[in-house]
N, C-alpha and C positions, 0 to 999 in steps of 0.2 A: 447555530448548530454546534453540537458537541460530537466530535468524531475521534476514532482511534485509527492510527496509521502505524503499520509495521513495515520494516524493510528486512528481508531475509537474505540468505546467502546464495542468491542466484545473480547472474550477470544482469546489469541494468540499473545500477545504483543511481545513475543520472535521472532515471524516471522517478524514483522515490524522492530525490532532492527537488525536482521541479514540482512535484505534487505538494510537498511541504511548503515550498515558496509560495505557490498559489493559495494555499490555505491560510498562510500567515497574512497575506495581503487582502484576503476576502473579508469584507466587513460583516458578512452574514455568519461567519464562523466565530464562535466565542472561545472555544477551547479545543485543542488537539492533544490527545494523549499519544505519545510516540514511543515505540519500542523497536530497538535494533537487535536482531538476533546476534549471537556470538559469531556465527559464520559470516554475517553481513559485514562485520568489521573488517575482515580480510578483503572482501570485495570492494568496500568503500576505499580502502587504502590503495588497492591495485588500480581501480578505475577512476577515482577522483582525487587521489593523493591525500585523502583524509584519514589520519591514523589515530587509533585509540578511542576508547569510550569517553574519556575525560574531555569535557567541553565539546562534545561531538556536534551539538546543535550550533554552537558558536562557529565551529570550523565549516559547517555546511552553509551558514548564512553570512558569515563575516562579522556577525554581532549576535548577541543573544536575542532570540525571538521573544515576542511579548505574550503570545497565546499558546505556545507549544511547550508541553511539559514532558520530560523524558522519564521512562521507567526502565529498570533493568529486566531483561527477559527472565531472569531467575526469581524475580519478585512476584511470586504467585499470590501474595496477599495484597497486591496493588488494587486500587479502586476499580479498575476496568475488569478485574477478575470476578466481579459480582454482578448479577443480573439486576440488582437494585440500583446500581450506578446509572444515572441518566446518560443515554447515548443515542445518537441518531444513526449509528452504523460504524462499520470498520472496513478499511481498505488495506490490503497487503500488496505492496508494490515495491520490488518484485516479490513474487511468491515462489519459493523453491519447491521442488518436488517432495523434499522431506517434510516441509511445513504442510504442504497439501495433504500428504499421507497422514500426518498427525491429526489434522482437522477432519479428514474423511473418516478416520477410524475412531474419532472421539477420545484421543489419548489425553488431551489437556495436560501435557507433560512440560509445558513452559507457559510463561505469561501470554505469549502470542497465541499459542494453541488454545489456552483456557479462555482468553478474551474472544477468540473466534467461536468457540463452543458456546459461550454465553450469548454472543450475538445471534447465533442460530437458534438457540432455545428460546430467546426472547423475540424471535421473528423480526429481527432488525436486518437491514441490508448488510450483506457481507460480500465484498468484491475481492476475488482472488485473481490477481494479475499474474498468472503462471508464466514462467520463463524457462523453457527447455526446448530443445529440438534435436532429433525427432522425438515424438512421444512413443513410449513403449506401452504395452497393454496394461501394465500396472498403473502408469500415469493416467491413461484413459479411464480405467475403472475408478480410480480415486477421484478424478474430475466428475464422473457420473455420480458417485456416492455423495460428494460435496454438493453438487447441483440438486440432487434429490432431497437433500437436507435443507435446501433453501439458499445456498450460496450462488452467486453469479460468477461464472468462469469467464474472465476477461483477459485473454492472452495478450502478452506484450507484443503486439503486431502493429507497427507504426504505419501511418498513411504516407503516401508519396504524391498523391494528386494535388496537394497544396504546395509542392515544390519547396520543401524546407531548405533553408540556407545552410544548415548544419545539424549536427547531432543534438545540440541543445534545443534548437527550435523543434526538432522532431520529438524530443522527449517532452517538451512543454505542451505541444499539441496533443500528444497521447495522454498526458496528465489531465488536460482539459476535457478530453472525452470521458475519462473516468469520473471526473467531478460532475459533468453534466448528467451522468448516470445516477448520481446520488442527489440530484436536485440542485446542483450548484453550477449552472452554466456560466462560463467565463466570457467576458466581453471581447477578448482577443482571440477567441477560438475560431478556427477556420470552419466554415459551414459550407458544405457542398451545395451549389446552386445549379440546377439543371438548365440547359440552354432554353432560352425563351423564344 
């Protein structure tokens, strides 16, 4: 699979990091195009202690990943901005309300918003892992607009029934749920089993 992943300026950077780690390790994934918004850099620094755009992937992984390539959000001419570029979908985790609004209104004013717009017009899966609480009416309307255009609204709501040992395990299991939704179920994912 070839996927696009974006991290935007909402709390929950650990979720995006765990998603990228799972994709890097998954043999079914050939290439991941990664974009970090300008606002996400501040969140990454505050939540994960990862600062600056330079060597961002190396800082997130501890070494350079083999199949993830990073693009600048300002690079509107990147390959993922074109519908002719082969892609199996896009995941934005976490997705800020500002990014959601740009996508819902079709602004295409950044590489993230343009790549999402292309994903929708080509009828490919677009997963928006929105992160805000509480939602106001503008947020809800924008979620409805994006969903009507074909996006899946996948709020950053972790599960607790698997008794996660900590925030990293909680983030990993959430990332696994997102990946299962795009056809990449993970072997270590917790699956609820009803009492027999």
